Structure formats: structure tokens, C-alpha cells
C-alpha positions in Angstrom: 122.8 87.2 81.5 122.5 89.9 84.2 124.9 92.2 82.2 122.8 94.2 79.7 123.5 94.8 76.1 125.4 98.0 77.0 128.5 95.8 77.5 129.1 96.0 73.8 130.0 99.6 74.3 132.3 99.1 77.2 136.1 99.0 76.8 137.7 95.8 77.8 138.9 96.9 81.2 135.5 98.3 82.3 133.7 95.3 81.0 136.0 92.9 82.9 135.6 95.0 86.0 131.9 94.7 85.9 132.0 91.0 85.2 134.2 90.5 88.2 131.9 92.5 90.5 128.9 90.5 89.3 130.7 87.1 89.8 130.9 86.0 86.1 133.6 84.0 84.4 136.4 86.0 82.9 135.9 84.7 79.4 133.9 87.2 77.2 131.3 85.7 75.0 132.4 85.6 71.3 129.0 87.0 70.3 130.0 90.5 71.4 133.0 90.6 69.1 135.7 90.5 71.7 138.4 87.9 72.2 138.5 85.7 75.3 140.5 87.2 78.2 142.6 84.9 80.3 143.5 85.6 83.9 146.7 87.6 84.1 148.2 90.8 85.5 145.0 92.8 84.8 142.9 90.2 86.6 145.2 90.3 89.6 145.0 94.0 89.7 141.3 94.1 89.5 140.9 91.4 92.1 142.9 93.4 94.6 140.5 96.3 94.1 137.7 94.1 95.6 137.3 92.9 99.2 135.1 89.9 99.8 133.0 90.2 102.9 133.5 87.3 105.3 131.0 86.1 107.9 131.5 88.0 111.2 129.0 85.8 113.0 126.9 82.8 112.1 124.1 81.6 114.5 120.9 79.6 114.4 117.6 81.3 114.8 116.2 80.6 118.3 112.7 79.3 119.0 110.5 82.1 120.4 106.8 82.6 121.2 105.3 86.0 120.2 101.9 87.6 119.9 99.0 85.4 121.1 101.1 82.2 121.2 102.7 82.2 117.7 105.7 79.8 117.6 108.5 81.3 115.5 112.3 81.5 115.2 114.0 84.7 115.9 117.2 85.5 113.9 118.0 88.6 115.9 116.2 91.3 117.9 115.8 92.9 121.3 119.6 92.9 121.8 122.5 94.8 120.4 121.4 97.0 117.5 124.7 98.4 116.0 125.8 95.4 114.0 122.5 95.1 112.1 121.7 98.9 111.9 119.3 100.0 110.3 117.5 96.7 111.0 116.2 95.8 114.4 114.6 92.4 114.3 114.1 89.4 112.0 111.5 86.7 112.7 110.9 83.5 110.8 107.3 82.4 111.3 107.4 79.3 109.1 105.2 76.7 110.7 103.1 73.7 109.5 100.9 73.3 112.7 97.9 75.7 112.7 97.6 75.4 116.5 101.0 77.1 116.8 100.1 80.2 114.9 96.3 80.5 114.5 95.9 83.0 117.3 98.2 85.4 115.5 99.2 88.9 116.5 96.1 90.7 117.9 95.8 94.5 118.2 99.1 96.1 119.1 100.8 99.5 118.5 103.9 100.5 116.6 105.8 103.8 116.4 109.2 104.8 115.0 109.8 101.8 112.8 108.9 100.0 109.6 107.7 96.4 109.5 108.3 94.3 106.4 106.3 91.0 106.0 107.2 88.5 103.3 104.9 85.5 102.8 105.9 82.3 101.1 102.9 80.0 101.9 99.5 80.7 103.4 97.9 84.1 104.0 98.2 86.9 106.5 95.1 89.0 107.2 95.9 92.5 108.4 93.7 95.5 109.5 94.5 98.7 111.3 92.8 101.6 113.2 92.8 104.0 110.2 90.9 101.9 107.8 93.6 99.8 106.0 92.9 96.1 105.6 93.9 93.3 103.2 95.3 89.9 102.8 98.9 88.9 102.0 99.2 85.7 100.0 102.0 83.5 98.8 104.8 85.5 97.3 103.4 88.9 98.5 105.3 91.5 100.5 104.0 94.3 102.7 106.1 97.3 103.8 104.4 99.1 106.7 105.8 102.5 107.8 104.4 102.9 111.4 105.9 106.4 111.7 104.0 108.5 114.3 101.9 105.6 115.4 99.5 102.9 114.3 97.4 100.2 115.9 97.0 97.0 113.9 96.7 93.3 114.0 98.1 90.5 111.8 96.4 87.1 111.7 98.1 84.2 109.9 96.0 81.7 108.0 97.6 78.6 106.6 97.1 77.1 103.2 95.2 73.9 102.5 98.1 71.8 103.9 98.2 74.0 107.1 101.5 75.7 106.1 102.1 79.3 107.2 105.5 80.3 105.9 106.9 83.8 106.0 109.2 86.3 107.6 109.0 89.7 109.3 111.8 92.2 109.3 111.9 95.5 111.4 113.7 98.5 110.0 114.5 101.5 112.2 113.4 105.0 111.1 115.8 108.0 111.6 114.9 110.7 114.0 113.6 113.0 111.3 111.1 110.4 110.1 110.0 108.9 113.4 106.8 110.9 113.4 106.0 110.7 109.7 102.5 109.8 108.6 101.9 106.0 108.6 101.6 104.3 105.2 101.5 100.9 103.6 103.0 99.4 100.5 101.3 96.1 99.6 103.0 94.4 96.7 101.6 91.2 95.0 103.8 88.4 93.9 103.3 89.1 90.2 104.8 92.6 90.7 108.0 91.5 92.2 110.7 91.3 89.5 112.8 88.1 89.2 116.1 87.8 87.4 117.3 84.4 86.3 120.9 83.8 85.1 122.1 81.3 82.5 123.4 79.0 85.3 119.9 78.9 86.9 120.6 81.3 89.7 117.3 83.1 90.5 116.9 86.4 92.4 113.6 88.0 93.5 114.1 91.7 94.1 111.8 92.7 96.9 113.3 96.1 97.5 116.2 98.1 96.1 118.0 97.8 92.9 120.0 94.7 91.7 121.7 93.9 88.4 119.6 96.3 86.3 116.2 95.6 88.0 114.4 97.7 90.7 112.1 96.2 93.3 108.6 97.7 93.8 109.0 99.0 97.3 110.0 102.7 97.2 110.8 105.6 99.5 112.4 103.7 102.4 114.6 105.8 104.6 117.4 103.2 105.1 117.7 102.6 101.3 117.5 98.8 101.9 118.1 96.0 99.4 116.1 92.8 100.1 116.7 89.8 97.9 115.4 86.3 97.8 118.2 84.2 96.1 118.1 80.6 94.9 121.2 78.8 93.7 121.3 75.5 91.8 123.4 72.7 93.3 127.1 73.2 93.6 127.1 76.7 92.3 129.4 79.5 93.3 128.5 83.2 92.8 129.9 86.6 93.9 127.2 89.2 94.8 128.1 92.9 95.1 127.2 94.9 98.2 128.2 98.5 98.7 131.0 98.9 101.3 128.9 101.4 103.4 126.1 98.9 104.0 125.5 96.5 106.9 124.4 93.1 105.5 123.1 89.8 106.6 121.9 86.6 105.0 119.3 84.1 106.3 119.2 80.6 104.8 115.7 79.2 104.2 116.4 76.0 102.1 119.2 73.8 101.1 122.7 74.8 102.3 125.2 77.4 101.4 128.6 78.6 102.7 130.1 82.0 102.4 133.8 82.2 101.7 136.6 84.6 101.1 137.7 84.1 97.5 141.4 84.3 98.6 140.9 81.9 101.5 139.4 78.5 100.7 138.6 77.6 104.3 134.9 76.9 105.0 133.1 78.9 107.7 131.9 76.7 110.6 128.7 77.5 112.4 128.2 77.9 116.1 124.9 76.4 117.4 123.7 78.4 120.3 121.1 75.7 121.2 123.8 73.0 121.6 126.4 74.5 123.9 128.8 75.6 121.2 128.8 72.3 119.3 130.1 72.8 115.8 127.6 72.4 113.0 128.3 71.2 109.5 130.5 73.4 107.2 127.6 74.3 105.0 125.1 76.6 106.8 121.6 75.2 106.5 118.0 76.1 107.2 117.5 78.9 109.7 121.1 80.0 109.9 121.7 83.7 110.2 125.0 85.1 108.7 126.2 88.6 109.7 128.8 89.9 107.3 131.9 91.9 107.9 132.8 94.9 105.7 133.6 94.6 102.0 132.1 95.2 98.5 130.8 91.7 97.8 130.0 88.3 99.2 131.1 84.9 97.7 128.5 82.1 98.2 128.7 78.4 97.3 125.7 76.1 97.4 125.7 72.5 98.5 124.6 69.3 96.8 120.9 70.2 97.1 121.3 73.8 96.1 120.5 76.7 98.4 118.1 79.5 99.0 118.7 82.5 101.2 117.5 86.0 101.9 120.1 88.7 101.5 119.4 92.0 103.2 121.5 95.1 103.4 121.0 98.8 104.3 122.7 102.0 105.1 123.2 102.3 108.9 121.4 105.2 110.6 123.9 105.6 113.4 121.5 107.1 115.9 120.7 106.3 119.5 118.1 103.6 120.0 115.5 103.7 122.8 113.4 100.5 122.4 110.6 98.8 124.3 108.3 96.3 122.7 106.8 97.5 119.5 107.9 101.2 119.9 111.4 102.4 119.0 112.5 106.0 119.5 115.8 107.8 120.0 115.6 108.8 123.7 114.1 107.4 126.9 112.0 110.6 127.2 110.5 110.0 123.8 109.8 106.4 124.6 108.1 107.3 127.9 106.0 109.9 126.1 104.9 107.3 123.5 103.7 104.9 126.2 102.0 107.7 128.1 100.1 108.7 125.0 99.2 105.1 124.5 97.7 104.9 128.0 95.9 108.2 127.7 94.4 107.4 124.3 96.1 110.1 122.2 98.8 107.8 120.6 97.4 108.2 117.1 98.3 111.6 115.5 
């Protein structure tokens, strides 16, 4: 179970409260020497203390071409920034046709942001102007802090079946860290902790802390939590998220739906590529879910199970001046960055 042995030392109220937050059944295992607790006044009181986040917006990722002709799907980016703050962009570059990704993302600059690349299948070769280079393989993650400025390229290489599957997330940097020294955090698949519950729910913790485990990526300004969650068929779970965070989910396999525990209605999905046509009640592959405020989400998987990425972070709440791969706080800073790029003194 996710709850550690310290539960033996908790009084009944605190133990139940933690169980409720983690989405567990109310019955306490007999092995810890406590009687079963049925739902009653205490449960009702504790339930009222929690607010389940409901989906504010559900959309399908849109086809897009980026880099030197890479076909991908964009969940969000280059639009309104406040709802996703501190995150700026999310791209899904899963593709099984090498002709649609082989030319990759040749040399380009970044300043003022962090890019997070998560690979599921295939490899991504990367190299930059300050001597860093390497290869991201299946299950690996790279967190690149561009800071004051970097020039790099990312070249996807599919596996033996031609599959190149992965995602890239952009996180904004606050003004005080915009000009920080660039750095990389490359993490291999074997170093990413995974927690598996008794019901078969599996959570890979790419960044942040979750149910007693801490992901390997550290020192990120927005204090993000990035989880890869797999649910068995017909499974319902509650997952805590701090009320101060902005959060979104991206479905990558199977189907799931997010529901308010007090309201059994399913959330329907608007399909922007089909003139507002209603999709199925369960959100499927490449659906992006932006959550409203609350302290948890309630998720239910479909007949085939479901897998989704759950990302949350503390909003920066600063002005955003953004053009292409450079993100600053003011237009003057943005113009200066591009002037330095033209004049050859972009790298500090």
C-alpha cells in the first residue's frame, strides 16, 4: 500500500483522513490492530473538508508540424498562459513513421524556460553549444534549464519498429531565474521510482514527491510534480493535489474520466477538430484535461484501463513576453534577447 508503516502510530481520525486523501477504502486492515470503520458522521465531516477538482476544460491535442518537419500533436502552447501557469507548452511527438520525424529539431536557441523531455519508445540524441551531449532512451527523462541562453538540437531516432514516442513540456522560469546558468538533469529509466498499489495502480514519479517517494529531478523553480499513472480496468482512484497548484492531465492510453465524487455525471469532451461534436464520455488518447481548483482529483478507468500524465505546479504569476523559443517578462527583454542572438552574444 502507499500508506507507510507509520499508520500504526496514527490515531483513528488522522489515519482515516490520510486514507481519504489518498483515495483508499474506509476499512482499516485488521493487521494493524484496529477495527473496521464504517461510513458515518465522521466520514461525512471529513469528506466535506475535501474538494474534488473537476475538469475546467477538456480538448483534443491538435496536429502540428514543428522543427524541420516533425509531425506532432500540441496539447497547449503559444496561446493563453494563465490557466497552465507555470507551464507554457505541451507537445506529444508519438509517431510510428520515421519520415514524419527523422529531420528532428536542428540547432535552435532557448532562454528563460525549462524544457522537459520524456521518452517512451525510441531515442532522442541531443547536443548543445557548451559541450553537453547524450542520448535519451525509452523511459528516460531530461530536464534542461535554458536559463540565460543555450543553443542546442534534438534529433529523434525511432526504435527497430520505427516508433518514436515521447513528450516535451515547457516550464516558465520566474524573473529572478531567467538569466541563471544553463544546466541539464538527465535521468535514466532505472532511476525513476515507481509505486505500485495492491489494486495494480502504478505511478512513475518523474519529478516531485508523491505518496512517500521523491522523483529524481531536483531544484526546479516551479516545484512541479510530474507523474505517469497507469490504472487497471474499471478502477477508481482519488489523487491529492495541493489547492495552490495548477494541474492538467494528458491521456496516453486506454480511457479515463474525471468526476466529482459528489456528482456522478460523466464529463463530456469537446473535439476541436470536429466542429464541437461530442466525443465519448471517457476521454481517450491525446485528450488534455485542465482542472479547476481543489485538493484532489477523482479518476475512473474504462474497460481497457487507462494511462495518463498528471502534471501540477505552483503558478509564477508574472507577465509573459514570448516569441518562439524565448520567454521573458517584458517586450524590451524579449527584443534584447533576439538582438543578442543576431549579434552573436546570446550565450553568456
